[in-house]
Structures are given as structure tokens and as C-alpha cells.
C-alpha positions in Angstrom: 31.3 98.5 153.9 29.2 95.9 152.1 26.9 97.4 149.4 23.1 97.1 149.8 21.7 94.0 148.2 19.3 94.3 145.2 15.6 94.2 146.0 14.0 91.5 144.0 10.3 90.6 143.7 9.3 87.2 142.4 5.7 87.0 141.1 5.1 83.2 141.4 6.4 80.2 143.4 9.6 78.8 141.8 11.4 75.5 142.5 12.7 75.4 146.1 16.3 75.4 145.2 15.8 78.4 142.9 14.1 80.3 145.7 16.8 79.4 148.2 19.5 80.6 145.9 17.7 83.9 145.2 17.3 84.4 148.9 21.0 83.9 149.5 22.1 86.4 146.9 19.4 89.2 147.0 16.9 90.9 149.2 14.1 88.9 147.7 10.4 88.9 148.3 8.9 85.5 147.4 5.3 84.7 146.6 3.6 82.9 149.4 1.1 81.1 147.2 1.1 80.2 143.5 -1.7 82.5 142.3 -0.9 85.1 139.7 -0.5 88.7 141.0 -3.2 91.2 140.2 -2.4 94.3 138.1 -2.3 96.4 141.3 0.0 93.9 143.0 2.3 93.9 140.0 2.4 97.7 140.0 3.2 97.8 143.7 5.9 95.2 143.2 7.5 97.3 140.4 7.4 100.4 142.5 9.2 98.8 145.4 11.9 96.7 143.7 15.1 97.0 141.7 14.3 93.8 139.9 11.0 92.1 139.0 11.0 88.4 138.2 7.7 87.7 136.3 6.4 84.8 134.4 4.4 84.3 131.2 1.2 84.7 133.3 2.1 88.3 134.2 1.0 90.7 131.4 3.1 93.9 131.9 1.8 96.6 129.6 2.7 100.3 129.0 0.2 101.6 131.5 1.7 99.5 134.3 5.2 100.4 133.3 4.2 104.1 133.5 3.3 103.6 137.1 6.5 101.7 138.0 8.4 104.7 139.2 12.2 105.1 138.9 13.5 102.3 141.1 12.8 99.4 138.8 15.8 98.7 136.5 15.5 95.1 135.4 12.6 92.8 134.5 14.3 89.3 134.6 11.6 87.2 133.0 11.3 83.6 134.1 10.7 82.1 130.7 11.9 82.4 127.1 8.9 84.1 125.6 8.6 87.8 126.4 5.5 88.8 124.3 3.6 89.4 127.6 6.0 92.4 128.4 5.9 95.7 126.6 9.7 95.6 126.0 9.7 98.8 123.9 8.1 100.9 126.7 10.4 99.3 129.2 13.4 100.3 127.1 12.1 103.9 126.8 11.9 104.0 130.6 15.4 102.7 131.0 14.3 99.3 132.2 16.2 96.3 130.9 14.4 93.0 130.1 16.0 89.6 130.1 14.7 86.1 129.4 15.8 82.5 129.7 16.3 81.1 126.1 17.6 77.7 125.2 16.9 75.8 128.3 13.5 74.5 127.3 14.3 73.5 123.7 14.4 69.7 124.3 11.4 69.7 126.7 9.2 71.6 124.2 10.3 69.5 121.3 9.6 66.3 123.2 6.1 67.6 123.9 5.5 68.4 120.2 6.4 64.8 119.3 4.2 63.5 122.1 1.2 65.5 120.8 1.8 64.2 117.3 1.8 60.6 118.6 -1.2 61.3 120.9 -3.4 62.6 118.1 -2.3 60.3 115.3 -2.4 57.2 117.4 -5.6 58.3 119.3 -3.9 57.7 122.7 -6.3 59.8 124.8 -9.3 58.0 123.3 -7.8 54.7 124.4 -7.0 56.0 127.8 -10.6 57.2 128.2 -11.9 53.7 127.3 -9.7 52.1 130.0 -10.5 54.7 132.6 -14.3 54.2 132.0 -13.8 50.4 132.3 -15.3 49.9 128.9 -12.6 47.8 127.2 -14.0 44.6 125.9 -10.7 43.2 124.6 -8.6 43.5 121.4 -10.4 44.1 118.1 -9.0 44.4 114.6 -10.8 47.7 113.9 -10.8 49.3 117.4 -9.3 52.8 117.7 -7.3 52.6 114.5 -4.8 55.4 114.2 -2.1 56.1 111.7 1.6 55.4 111.2 3.7 58.5 111.5 6.7 57.1 109.6 6.7 58.4 106.1 4.4 61.3 106.9 5.3 64.9 105.8 5.9 67.1 108.8 5.8 70.9 108.1 7.6 72.9 110.8 6.5 76.5 111.1 9.5 78.3 112.7 12.9 76.6 112.4 14.7 78.1 115.4 16.2 76.1 118.3 12.9 74.3 119.1 11.9 73.8 115.4 15.3 72.1 114.7 14.9 69.9 117.8 11.5 68.8 116.6 13.0 68.0 113.2 15.7 65.9 114.7 13.2 63.9 116.6 10.9 63.6 113.7 13.7 62.1 111.5 14.2 59.4 114.2 10.6 58.5 113.7 11.0 58.2 109.9 9.1 61.4 109.1 9.9 63.6 106.1 10.9 67.1 107.4 9.8 70.3 105.7 9.9 73.8 107.1 9.0 77.5 106.6 11.0 80.1 108.3 11.9 83.8 107.9 15.2 82.8 106.6 16.5 79.6 104.9 18.8 77.6 107.1 22.4 77.1 106.2 23.0 74.2 103.9 24.9 72.1 106.4 22.0 72.4 108.9 19.5 71.5 106.3 21.6 68.5 105.3 22.0 67.3 108.9 18.2 67.5 109.4 17.3 66.3 105.9 14.9 69.3 105.8 13.3 70.8 102.8 12.7 74.6 102.8 9.4 76.1 101.5 9.5 79.8 100.8 5.7 79.8 100.4 3.9 79.0 103.6 0.7 78.4 101.6 2.3 75.8 99.5 3.8 74.0 102.4 0.6 74.0 104.4 -1.3 72.5 101.5 1.1 69.6 101.1 1.9 68.5 104.7 0.3 65.7 106.7 1.2 67.3 110.0 2.0 71.0 110.8 4.0 71.8 114.0 4.0 75.4 115.1 7.3 76.5 116.7 7.5 80.2 115.9 7.3 83.1 118.5 4.3 85.4 119.0 4.9 88.7 117.2 2.7 91.1 115.3 3.7 89.3 112.1 2.8 85.9 113.3 -0.6 86.8 114.8 -3.2 84.5 113.1 -0.5 83.4 110.7 -2.6 80.3 110.4 -5.9 82.1 109.7 -9.1 80.6 108.3 -7.9 81.0 104.7 -4.6 79.2 105.3 -6.2 76.5 107.5 -8.5 75.7 104.6 -5.4 74.8 102.5 -4.7 71.8 104.8 -5.5 68.3 103.8 -8.7 67.0 105.4 -6.4 64.2 106.8 -4.0 66.8 108.2 -3.1 67.3 111.8 -1.9 70.5 113.5 0.2 70.7 116.7 0.9 73.9 118.6 3.5 74.1 121.4 4.5 77.7 120.7 1.9 80.5 121.2 -1.9 80.2 120.8 -2.2 83.5 118.9 -0.5 82.1 115.9 -3.7 80.1 115.1 -7.2 81.6 114.6 -8.7 79.3 117.3 -12.3 79.9 116.3 -11.6 79.0 112.6 -9.6 75.9 113.7 -12.5 74.8 116.0 -15.0 75.1 113.2 -12.9 73.1 110.8 -12.2 70.4 113.3 -15.9 70.1 114.1 -16.7 69.9 110.4 -14.0 67.3 109.7 -12.1 69.6 107.4 -9.0 69.0 109.5 -8.4 65.5 111.0 -7.0 66.4 114.4 -5.1 68.8 116.6 -2.7 68.7 119.6 -2.7 71.9 121.5 -0.6 73.0 124.5 -1.3 76.7 124.1 -4.4 78.8 123.3 -5.2 82.1 121.8 -6.9 83.5 124.9 -4.9 81.6 127.6 -7.1 79.7 130.0 -10.2 81.0 128.2 -9.9 78.4 125.4 -12.8 77.6 123.1 -15.2 75.3 125.0 -16.2 73.6 121.8 -12.6 72.3 121.5 -13.1 70.3 124.7 -16.0 68.4 123.2 -13.9 66.9 120.3 -12.4 63.4 120.3 -9.9 64.4 117.6 -8.3 67.2 119.8 -5.7 66.6 122.5 -5.6 69.6 124.9 -2.8 70.1 127.5 -2.5 73.0 130.0 0.7 74.6 128.7 2.9 71.7 129.8 5.6 72.1 127.1 8.3 73.3 129.5 7.0 71.4 132.6 10.0 69.4 133.6 11.9 69.7 136.9 15.2 70.1 135.0 13.9 72.8 132.7 12.3 74.9 135.5 15.5 74.7 137.6 17.6 75.7 134.6 15.2 78.6 133.9 15.8 79.8 137.5 19.5 79.5 137.2 19.4 81.7 134.1 17.3 84.3 135.9 19.9 84.4 138.7 22.8 84.8 136.3 21.0 87.7 134.6 20.3 89.5 137.9 23.8 88.9 139.3 25.5 90.1 136.0 23.3 93.2 136.1 24.2 93.8 139.8 27.8 93.6 138.9 27.3 96.4 136.4 27.3 94.4 133.2 24.7 93.7 130.6 22.6 90.6 131.4 23.7 87.8 129.0 20.1 87.1 128.0 19.0 90.7 127.6 16.2 91.2 125.1 17.4 93.5 122.4 15.5 95.3 119.6 16.6 92.8 116.9 14.7 90.1 118.9 11.4 91.9 118.7 
């Protein structure tokens, strides 16, 4: 007699082939539209499913998990970051949490380099001139940006994505520096031609460009606070494709407006969609709507990892991408 299929609830629309495969394997409830679930809808989904497949837009806190009931056994997150899930409470309630690491490394690193180029070369300003129909022809002094070759790039967080950013930066002739919880092995440093800074303050003060590539944890909240931002060169540029909470957004806005920092390229924001409206007024800021992972290939690979995690769990084994305490 065939066993009953796992009940799976997906909180957002996923690529068609991912949804099709989920439907083939599990008793799946898919989202009809692409709006985020409300808190009540998320609680209802957790109460009626064996597995929940949320995204970064779904904040699952301890109060919601307390209402989940006994059926939910796995939260198979569609995404690498898991700071929107109270993993500790889930663990206490016997609910496993998995994520999708590794598949978005190249996509996010590409976006970090794209933002560096966009800010330093003033690409959005040029685009705006063309879209307004204001271009009067070439001029020796029009929209002068800077050359990125030879500039010092300080990478904050030298994990998979940080190393991928470093590899790309070297191809552009940039000097790679980094700050990390732990110094990389010598052979990795040599391959990336990267210089380690134990002191984040000293690195920030000496870099031309800072790229944030660390996760959001209690220890990284406002890691770049007002005091540390003031250490940057007035010609410095900051790029964030990681998590918005790592930067004190209000302090960054004040300094950009005052010309104390030359520019910023941001794909993430401290308060999600409620970003500081004064940032949008600045010509020296490039703002994107969390597009770092937005490639067809990446999103499909994320779905494939989710399916593997659920299928492995269904077969009685630990999901290969289970979030464990050492990751928190």
C-alpha cells in the first residue's frame, strides 16, 4: 500500500518547472498569486502542512511557531538566508529548518560588481539623461566617473560570495582586501591575491570601495554604524548585496547627503521595502529591488535544492542543507 504523500505548502509563486516537480512528488498547495502571505495565513499553513516552503519575505517568529501545532516538521526555506526564521524556537519544537546555500553565489557576486560599476561610472545618471532625451552630444567633462582598476576593494565577509566577488574584482584590476571572522587559508588568499585585515576599523578607513557580503546575525547588526562609516574616505563607495541591517541606513543617508561618502550601491535595505525616502533623491546612490539572486538559473536551482531537502526528509534522513546551531 503506497504511503501518504507529504503535505507541502508553498508561500509564493515559484518558477513553473519547480512548481510542476513539487506537484508530482508531494501533496502540494501552491500560491495562486504572488503576494506574500499574511501572518494569519502563514499560521494556518503551518497548522495544516507537514512542510512549509517560505521565502525571505515570510517572517516566521516564535509566536507564530507556537501556534503551528504538532504536524509541521520541516521548514524548507526557498533561499540561502534564514534570519527571517526563528530557527532556535523551531528547533525547540522539533521542527527542522533547511535552506538553499551555494546556488546564488555567482549571481550575487555579479550584482556586487555591477553595482560598483554603476556607482563609480555613474551609469544610472547617464541612462536618465538618455531617457529624458536631454543628451546634447559628447563632452570632455560630461558625467565623469572613475576608473576601478587599481582601487582598493574591502570585502566584509569572505565566504562563498565574498570570494566570488574577490575573483571578479581581480579580473578588473582591483586590489582585494577583506575582513572576516576567520582568516582564510594561505592558499585561498594567494589565489585571490587578498590581504586580510584583523581590524575592521583600519580596513574601512583605507578602502576606496566597501562590499558587504556577510550574513545578518546579532553580531553583524549595524556593523557599519555611524562611527565606522565616518572612518570611510570622502571618496569612498559602499555596496551592499547582503542584508540591509548590516548598515545603519539613516547614518549612511546623512553622510551621502552631506558628501562625506561619495556613493552607494544598494540591493537590500534595513527595513525591507520601507527604505529611507531620502536615499531615492540622491544621484550618487544606485538602488535596486533585491535583485541579487534574480536569475532564471538561480531561482530554478533554489527550487531543486528545496525539493531535495524535502525528499530526503521524507525518506527519513536529515536534509542535506539543514540549518544547524553552528550556522547561527
